[in-house]
Structure formats: structure tokens, C-alpha cells
C-alpha positions as CSV (number, residue, x, y, z in Angstrom):
1,M,0.1,-0.2,-0.4
2,I,2.9,2.4,0.4
3,W,3.9,1.8,-3.2
4,Y,0.5,2.2,-4.1
5,S,0.0,5.2,-2.4
6,L,4.0,6.8,-3.6
7,G,2.3,6.3,-6.9
8,L,-0.7,7.4,-6.8
9,V,1.4,10.8,-5.8
10,A,3.8,10.1,-8.0
11,A,1.0,10.2,-10.9
12,F,-0.9,13.5,-9.5
13,V,2.5,15.9,-9.4
14,A,3.3,13.7,-12.7
15,F,-0.3,15.8,-13.9
16,S,0.4,18.9,-12.8
17,A,3.8,19.8,-14.4
18,I,2.1,18.3,-17.9
19,I,-1.4,19.1,-17.7
20,K,-1.5,23.3,-18.0
21,W,-4.1,23.9,-15.2
22,H,-7.6,25.3,-17.2
23,R,-11.4,24.6,-14.7
24,W,-12.0,21.5,-17.0
25,S,-8.8,19.5,-15.6
26,S,-11.3,17.8,-13.0
27,R,-12.0,15.6,-15.3
28,F,-9.3,14.0,-16.0
29,E,-8.6,14.1,-12.0
30,L,-11.6,11.5,-11.6
31,S,-9.0,9.0,-12.0
32,F,-6.8,9.7,-9.2
33,F,-10.7,10.3,-7.0
34,V,-11.3,6.3,-7.5
35,L,-7.0,5.4,-6.7
36,G,-7.1,7.1,-3.8
37,A,-10.5,5.3,-2.6
38,V,-9.4,1.7,-2.4
39,I,-6.4,3.9,0.3
40,I,-9.2,5.6,2.0
41,A,-11.6,2.8,2.3
42,L,-8.7,0.0,4.0
43,A,-7.7,2.9,6.2
44,L,-11.1,2.6,7.8
45,T,-11.6,-0.3,8.0
46,R,-8.3,-1.2,9.9
47,Y,-8.5,1.7,11.7
48,F,-12.3,2.9,13.1
49,P,-15.6,0.3,13.9
50,R,-17.6,-1.3,11.4
51,R,-20.9,-0.1,12.6
52,V,-18.2,4.0,12.3
53,V,-17.2,2.6,8.3
54,T,-21.1,2.1,7.8
55,G,-22.2,4.9,9.1
56,I,-19.8,6.3,6.8
57,A,-20.3,4.6,4.1
58,I,-24.2,5.0,4.5
59,V,-23.8,9.0,4.5
60,L,-22.0,9.6,1.4
61,L,-24.1,7.6,-0.4
62,G,-26.6,10.1,0.6
63,W,-25.0,12.2,-0.3
64,G,-24.4,11.5,-3.2
65,L,-27.8,10.3,-4.5
66,L,-28.7,14.0,-3.0
67,N,-26.1,15.7,-5.2
68,A,-26.9,13.4,-8.3
69,S,-30.5,14.1,-7.8
70,I,-30.8,17.4,-7.6
71,N,-28.5,19.8,-8.9
72,R,-28.3,23.0,-11.1
73,Y,-27.1,21.9,-14.6
74,R,-28.8,18.1,-14.8
75,S,-31.7,18.0,-11.6
76,L,-33.9,14.7,-11.6
77,I,-35.3,17.0,-9.9
78,P,-37.3,19.3,-10.4
79,F,-35.8,22.5,-8.6
80,G,-36.7,26.1,-8.5
81,R,-34.8,28.4,-11.2
82,W,-32.6,25.4,-11.8
83,Q,-31.8,23.2,-15.1
84,S,-33.1,20.0,-15.0
85,A,-32.6,17.1,-17.4
86,Y,-35.8,16.4,-18.8
87,G,-34.9,19.6,-21.9
88,S,-34.0,18.8,-25.0
89,R,-30.7,16.9,-25.9
90,A,-29.9,20.1,-27.7
91,Q,-29.8,21.7,-24.7
92,M,-28.8,19.6,-22.2
93,Y,-25.4,20.7,-24.0
94,F,-25.5,23.7,-23.0
95,S,-26.6,23.1,-18.9
96,Y,-23.2,24.3,-17.7
97,N,-23.9,28.2,-17.9
98,M,-23.4,28.0,-21.2
99,D,-27.4,28.4,-21.9
100,Y,-27.1,31.7,-23.5
101,L,-24.7,30.5,-26.9
102,A,-27.3,27.5,-27.4
103,P,-29.3,29.3,-29.6
104,S,-26.6,30.7,-32.1
105,Y,-25.2,27.5,-31.9
106,I,-28.1,25.1,-32.3
107,A,-30.0,27.3,-35.3
108,A,-25.6,27.5,-37.2
109,A,-25.6,23.4,-36.5
110,E,-28.4,22.9,-38.3
111,E,-27.5,25.2,-40.9
112,V,-25.2,22.8,-41.3
113,N,-27.0,19.6,-41.2
114,K,-29.5,20.9,-44.2
115,T,-26.7,20.8,-46.7
116,R,-25.5,17.2,-47.8
117,C,-22.0,18.9,-46.7
118,A,-19.7,15.8,-45.4
119,N,-16.7,17.6,-44.1
120,V,-16.9,20.4,-42.1
121,G,-14.2,23.3,-40.5
122,I,-14.7,24.2,-37.2
123,D,-12.5,28.2,-36.9
124,A,-12.5,28.4,-33.0
125,Y,-11.4,31.8,-33.5
126,T,-11.3,34.6,-30.9
127,P,-9.8,38.7,-30.8
128,L,-8.7,37.9,-27.8
129,P,-5.3,38.9,-27.0
130,D,-2.8,35.5,-26.5
131,P,-2.2,36.8,-22.4
132,E,-6.2,36.9,-22.0
133,I,-6.8,33.3,-23.6
134,E,-6.5,31.5,-20.7
135,R,-10.3,32.9,-19.5
136,S,-11.5,30.1,-22.3
137,P,-13.5,32.7,-24.8
138,D,-17.4,31.7,-25.9
139,S,-15.5,30.0,-28.8
140,F,-13.7,27.3,-27.8
141,F,-16.7,25.8,-26.1
142,T,-16.7,23.5,-29.5
143,Y,-17.7,20.2,-28.2
144,P,-21.5,21.6,-28.3
145,I,-21.1,21.9,-32.5
146,L,-19.2,18.3,-33.1
147,A,-22.1,16.9,-31.8
148,L,-25.0,18.7,-32.9
149,I,-23.9,18.5,-35.9
150,H,-22.9,14.7,-35.9
151,A,-19.0,14.9,-36.9
152,D,-18.5,11.1,-36.4
153,G,-15.9,10.1,-38.4
154,R,-18.3,8.3,-41.0
155,K,-21.2,10.7,-41.6
156,R,-19.6,13.7,-41.2
157,T,-15.8,14.5,-40.0
158,A,-14.8,17.6,-38.8
159,W,-12.0,19.6,-37.7
160,F,-10.2,22.7,-36.7
161,A,-10.4,25.5,-39.2
162,G,-8.7,28.7,-39.4
163,V,-5.7,27.7,-37.6
164,H,-2.3,29.5,-38.0
165,T,-0.4,28.7,-35.6
166,L,2.6,26.6,-35.0
167,A,0.2,23.3,-34.5
168,T,-0.1,23.9,-38.3
169,R,2.9,21.5,-38.9
170,Y,0.1,18.5,-37.8
171,A,-2.0,19.3,-40.4
172,E,0.3,17.3,-42.6
173,R,-0.1,14.2,-40.4
174,Q,-4.0,13.9,-40.5
175,P,-4.7,14.9,-44.4
176,H,-8.1,14.7,-45.4
177,P,-10.5,17.1,-48.4
178,A,-11.5,20.6,-48.5
179,A,-14.0,21.5,-46.1
180,C,-17.4,21.9,-48.2
181,A,-19.1,24.1,-44.6
182,V,-17.3,25.9,-42.6
183,I,-18.2,27.2,-38.6
184,C,-16.8,30.2,-37.3
185,L,-17.5,31.2,-34.6
186,D,-17.0,34.9,-32.9
187,C,-16.4,35.6,-36.3
188,A,-19.3,37.5,-37.8
189,K,-17.3,41.3,-36.7
190,A,-13.8,40.1,-38.0
191,P,-13.0,41.2,-41.1
192,A,-10.5,39.1,-42.2
193,K,-12.8,35.8,-41.4
194,W,-14.4,37.0,-43.7
195,D,-12.1,37.6,-46.2
196,E,-10.7,34.3,-45.6
197,Y,-13.4,32.5,-46.6
198,R,-14.6,34.7,-49.4
199,S,-14.4,31.3,-51.6
200,F,-17.5,29.8,-50.2
201,P,-20.6,30.9,-52.3
202,N,-23.2,31.2,-48.7
203,H,-22.7,32.3,-45.2
204,A,-25.5,32.7,-42.9
205,V,-25.1,34.5,-40.0
206,F,-26.6,33.1,-36.5
207,E,-25.2,36.2,-33.8
208,N,-21.3,36.2,-33.9
209,A,-21.1,32.8,-35.6
210,V,-21.1,32.6,-39.4
211,V,-22.0,28.9,-41.8
212,F,-19.1,29.5,-44.9
213,T,-21.0,26.5,-47.5
214,S,-20.7,25.2,-51.1
215,A,-22.8,21.9,-50.6
216,D,-25.6,21.8,-52.6
217,R,-28.7,22.9,-49.3
218,S,-30.5,19.7,-50.3
219,A,-30.8,18.0,-47.0
220,P,-28.7,13.6,-47.2
């Protein structure tokens, strides 16, 4: 158990050294919590009476069920103004305080879904300077777009477009066809982006998002 504990600590230190901090780090830390539970369980059973351990388990289980049933994002029990788990699937993608993006994102995705385009570029453009990017601008919230356009790699493939950093060298390792549609987030007031995608004959604006298309608009 000593080696197990040291390995867990070393893994966490390595994780902290390799992964830059951001507000989504908790999803990566879940594995540490699960592995650490083994140490806590052994310590409880070795140094505490069974009744105490049972009582702690009941309290933790009850607390877990309470949080799973009533939470501000996907509450199983409708409670006040909190979001419940009974909304539409499309709306649920924005339940983490991002609901204000839902109308434009959903409309942009529907615009792409009206076409036969199978290769879509997603431009996560932000006008913020580099020092402020760590604040995670809205345009970096791209997961709902991928889900809403059904980018599963079979029916439709998507990748990041408009990348002009050192990361472009990795694009050569994963070649793909030219995009027949580009969802450019936060681009409505960015003249440089309009110029970049001027070759697309069609466009539609949804608040700050712009969808550039060149594909047949008839749905498959």
C-alpha cells in the first residue's frame, strides 16, 4: 500500500507538471479520486469500528444520491430555477452556464445539417489577445457543435479550421478533403475571417457565429 500511495502521488505530480491548469481539469482528476478511494477504504476498515465505517458509507451514499438528484445543471428533480435533466438533448449540451450560446450554436448546426456537406471545418476564432485566452472564450466551447452536426467520422468529419499557429505542422500528418462548410464562431464582426472564407458562395449569420457553405443545400 505504501508503494501504491507513492505511485498515486507521483502520478498526480506528473499530471500537474504536464497538463496546464484549466477549469476542466477535474474530469482528468477523476481517476486519482477513484484510485485514492482504495487507500481511504483500507484505512477506514483497519482503524475504525465497523459501525463507524457503515455510518460513513451511508452518509456518503446519501450525499451522493442527493447531489445526483438535485444539482444546478441536470437536476433529476425539478427544483426552482435550476436546469432539469428533462430538456431537449440539444439544450443539455449547454447546461453548464453556457445556455446563452444555445440559440446561435443550434441554428448554426442546423444550417450545416441542411446541406450534403460531409467535411466541416470549425474555426474557434477569438479576438482576445494571447494573455487573455486562458479565460477560455466562448468560441473554444466547440463540443456541442461536434455533437449537433453528428461529426462521428463516418457520416460527417470535422476538424479545426483557420489555425495559423505552430500547430499547423501537425495537419500534414492527418490530411483531409477540403471543407465544404465552415462554422466560424465569434466571426461575425471579424473582417479578416470574412476575407479568409470569401471563396464560399453562401453564408449565414447567427449572432456572432457565421456558417460558410459551398455544398448543395438539400439535406441528405
